[in-house]
N, CA, C and O of each residue as an XYZ file, in Angstrom:
260
protein
N     -67.136    -59.385    258.042
C     -68.237    -58.650    258.052
C     -69.564    -59.100    258.056
O     -69.914    -60.267    258.231
N     -70.478    -57.888    257.806
C     -71.697    -58.343    258.073
C     -72.597    -58.740    256.860
O     -73.698    -59.281    256.960
N     -72.082    -58.454    255.910
C     -72.954    -59.210    254.789
C     -72.887    -57.565    253.565
O     -72.156    -56.576    253.624
N     -74.006    -57.939    252.577
C     -73.890    -56.748    251.169
C     -74.736    -55.989    251.663
O     -75.480    -56.338    252.580
N     -74.745    -54.921    251.166
C     -75.759    -53.752    251.447
C     -74.794    -52.459    251.694
O     -73.564    -52.469    251.660
N     -75.556    -51.463    251.924
C     -74.694    -50.267    252.822
C     -75.702    -49.792    253.978
O     -76.921    -49.958    253.926
N     -75.135    -49.288    254.838
C     -75.575    -48.801    256.340
C     -76.960    -47.805    255.747
O     -76.955    -47.197    254.676
N     -77.915    -47.829    256.583
C     -79.215    -47.068    256.341
C     -79.294    -46.026    257.573
O     -80.030    -46.044    258.560
N     -78.321    -45.138    257.197
C     -78.158    -43.822    257.623
C     -78.406    -42.698    256.856
O     -78.067    -42.511    255.687
N     -79.223    -41.722    257.837
C     -79.538    -40.445    257.519
C     -78.540    -39.618    257.826
O     -78.086    -39.673    258.969
N     -78.009    -38.709    256.899
C     -76.776    -37.816    257.239
C     -77.621    -36.715    258.172
O     -78.724    -36.290    257.829
N     -77.036    -36.373    259.231
C     -77.721    -35.241    259.849
C     -76.363    -33.990    260.316
O     -75.242    -34.277    260.734
N     -76.806    -32.908    260.127
C     -76.035    -31.868    260.045
C     -76.759    -30.714    261.034
O     -76.508    -29.513    260.936
N     -77.600    -31.231    261.900
C     -78.231    -30.386    262.704
C     -76.935    -29.434    263.414
O     -75.835    -29.918    263.678
N     -77.304    -28.028    263.652
C     -75.973    -27.159    264.327
C     -74.806    -27.034    263.320
O     -73.846    -26.459    263.832
N     -74.638    -27.354    262.216
C     -73.376    -27.211    261.035
C     -73.808    -26.079    260.588
O     -75.001    -25.906    260.338
N     -72.878    -25.137    260.425
C     -72.928    -24.035    259.113
C     -71.820    -24.188    258.519
O     -70.712    -24.381    259.020
N     -72.253    -24.060    256.935
C     -71.140    -24.321    255.914
C     -71.452    -22.979    255.123
O     -72.470    -22.287    255.128
N     -70.163    -22.823    254.393
C     -69.982    -21.735    253.614
C     -69.537    -22.201    252.308
O     -68.443    -22.758    252.214
N     -70.371    -22.005    251.171
C     -69.955    -22.199    250.100
C     -69.431    -21.117    249.201
O     -70.273    -20.330    248.771
N     -68.184    -20.949    248.847
C     -67.678    -19.658    248.355
C     -67.142    -20.044    246.912
O     -66.209    -20.822    246.714
N     -67.962    -19.301    245.812
C     -67.644    -19.676    244.529
C     -67.439    -18.527    243.731
O     -68.101    -17.509    243.937
N     -66.477    -18.598    242.726
C     -66.317    -17.474    241.757
C     -67.422    -17.480    240.879
O     -68.099    -18.448    240.535
N     -67.534    -16.255    240.544
C     -68.593    -15.855    239.170
C     -68.124    -16.230    237.926
O     -68.905    -16.105    236.982
N     -66.847    -16.731    237.692
C     -66.602    -17.084    236.447
C     -67.302    -18.764    235.884
O     -67.449    -19.776    236.568
N     -67.566    -18.587    234.693
C     -68.158    -19.631    234.454
C     -69.847    -20.094    235.060
O     -70.342    -21.158    235.432
N     -70.266    -18.939    234.943
C     -71.692    -18.953    235.516
C     -72.592    -20.005    235.778
O     -73.147    -20.278    236.842
N     -72.703    -20.778    234.264
C     -73.388    -21.899    234.311
C     -72.805    -23.186    235.050
O     -73.470    -23.938    235.763
N     -71.726    -23.284    234.818
C     -71.317    -24.366    235.809
C     -71.475    -24.032    237.274
O     -72.286    -24.739    237.873
N     -70.902    -23.158    237.920
C     -70.704    -22.600    238.986
C     -72.296    -22.795    239.813
O     -72.478    -23.456    240.835
N     -73.242    -22.091    239.112
C     -74.845    -22.414    239.383
C     -75.056    -23.962    239.807
O     -75.165    -24.386    240.957
N     -75.084    -24.608    238.754
C     -75.173    -25.751    238.798
C     -74.633    -26.680    240.007
O     -75.277    -27.541    240.607
N     -73.229    -26.274    240.224
C     -72.678    -26.889    241.489
C     -72.949    -26.444    242.533
O     -73.273    -27.225    243.428
N     -72.913    -25.136    242.760
C     -73.643    -24.303    244.086
C     -75.256    -24.971    244.319
O     -75.632    -25.091    245.485
N     -76.044    -25.332    243.371
C     -77.277    -25.742    243.650
C     -77.188    -27.108    243.988
O     -77.610    -27.242    245.137
N     -76.860    -28.088    243.544
C     -76.365    -29.252    244.022
C     -75.997    -29.521    245.462
O     -76.577    -30.187    246.319
N     -74.717    -28.723    245.502
C     -74.132    -28.581    247.206
C     -75.402    -28.198    247.822
O     -75.885    -29.088    248.523
N     -76.053    -27.145    247.749
C     -77.091    -26.406    248.631
C     -78.061    -27.671    248.712
O     -78.654    -27.937    249.758
N     -78.188    -28.408    247.599
C     -79.482    -29.349    248.057
C     -79.022    -30.465    248.816
O     -79.868    -30.919    249.587
N     -78.013    -30.977    248.809
C     -77.468    -31.999    249.350
C     -77.153    -31.464    250.920
O     -77.295    -32.286    251.825
N     -76.800    -30.335    251.189
C     -76.772    -29.691    252.577
C     -78.209    -29.393    253.375
O     -78.448    -29.555    254.571
N     -78.932    -28.989    252.499
C     -80.623    -28.832    252.906
C     -81.023    -30.156    253.432
O     -81.483    -30.387    254.550
N     -80.799    -30.944    252.532
C     -81.521    -32.619    253.037
C     -80.803    -33.031    254.412
O     -81.453    -33.537    255.327
N     -79.362    -32.775    254.508
C     -78.910    -33.160    255.474
C     -79.100    -32.024    256.831
O     -78.456    -32.307    257.840
N     -79.796    -31.006    256.857
C     -80.109    -30.488    257.821
C     -78.881    -29.200    257.933
O     -79.003    -28.480    258.924
N     -78.026    -28.965    257.231
C     -76.916    -28.014    257.281
C     -77.516    -26.679    257.031
O     -78.452    -26.598    256.235
N     -77.084    -25.672    257.609
C     -77.183    -24.399    257.315
C     -76.191    -23.713    256.451
O     -75.030    -23.618    256.850
N     -76.542    -23.232    255.314
C     -75.720    -22.902    254.330
C     -75.700    -21.584    253.950
O     -76.807    -21.128    253.664
N     -74.615    -20.720    253.850
C     -74.424    -19.599    253.271
C     -73.652    -19.461    251.932
O     -72.538    -19.925    251.687
N     -74.339    -18.837    251.226
C     -73.582    -18.698    249.445
C     -72.818    -17.669    249.314
O     -73.477    -16.629    249.325
N     -71.390    -17.467    249.159
C     -70.667    -16.333    248.943
C     -70.247    -16.369    247.313
O     -69.747    -17.357    246.776
N     -70.523    -15.202    246.683
C     -69.980    -15.306    245.370
C     -68.967    -14.102    245.524
O     -69.138    -13.043    246.128
N     -67.776    -14.585    244.758
C     -66.739    -13.663    244.538
C     -66.315    -13.250    243.087
O     -66.977    -13.646    242.128
N     -65.569    -12.712    242.978
C     -65.470    -12.252    241.313
C     -64.387    -13.310    240.399
O     -64.532    -13.538    239.198
N     -63.353    -13.850    241.215
C     -62.664    -15.012    240.472
C     -61.930    -15.652    241.503
O     -62.200    -15.400    242.678
N     -60.917    -16.553    241.160
C     -60.105    -17.351    241.764
C     -59.357    -16.539    242.871
O     -59.338    -16.879    244.054
N     -58.863    -15.648    242.463
C     -57.633    -15.067    243.587
C     -58.780    -14.643    244.759
O     -58.411    -14.664    245.933
N     -59.893    -14.334    244.500
C     -60.643    -13.576    245.839
C     -60.944    -15.023    246.559
O     -61.238    -14.855    247.742
N     -60.946    -16.289    246.183
C     -61.742    -17.343    247.077
C     -60.849    -17.592    248.145
O     -61.483    -17.393    249.181
N     -59.600    -17.956    248.419
C     -58.565    -17.804    249.691
C     -58.961    -16.538    250.611
O     -59.244    -16.691    251.799
N     -58.961    -15.207    249.943
C     -59.029    -14.184    250.915
C     -60.227    -14.247    251.590
O     -60.236    -13.885    252.767
N     -61.635    -14.790    250.870
C     -62.729    -14.908    251.498
C     -63.061    -15.757    252.486
O     -63.814    -15.579    253.443
N     -62.335    -16.841    252.120
C     -62.291    -18.368    252.702
C     -61.612    -18.028    254.108
O     -61.954    -18.576    255.155
N     -60.542    -16.994    254.002
C     -60.080    -16.927    255.471
C     -60.537    -16.076    256.546
O     -60.256    -16.192    257.738
N     -61.501    -14.939    255.826
C     -62.072    -13.905    256.630
C     -63.134    -14.604    257.666
O     -63.759    -13.912    258.469
């Protein structure tokens, strides 16, 4: 092992596209989760598309499309 500490690597998401699909249910919770995920992706350079759906039954349908 090389010792203690963590690697000093910046995440690189150049050229990666990601969709965040979230239900409209529990608006306060989902808004915070989407905001955190979007910030992390933006910091890594990932292109994010956020899609909101009515509820949990629509999540797999939209994800498959």
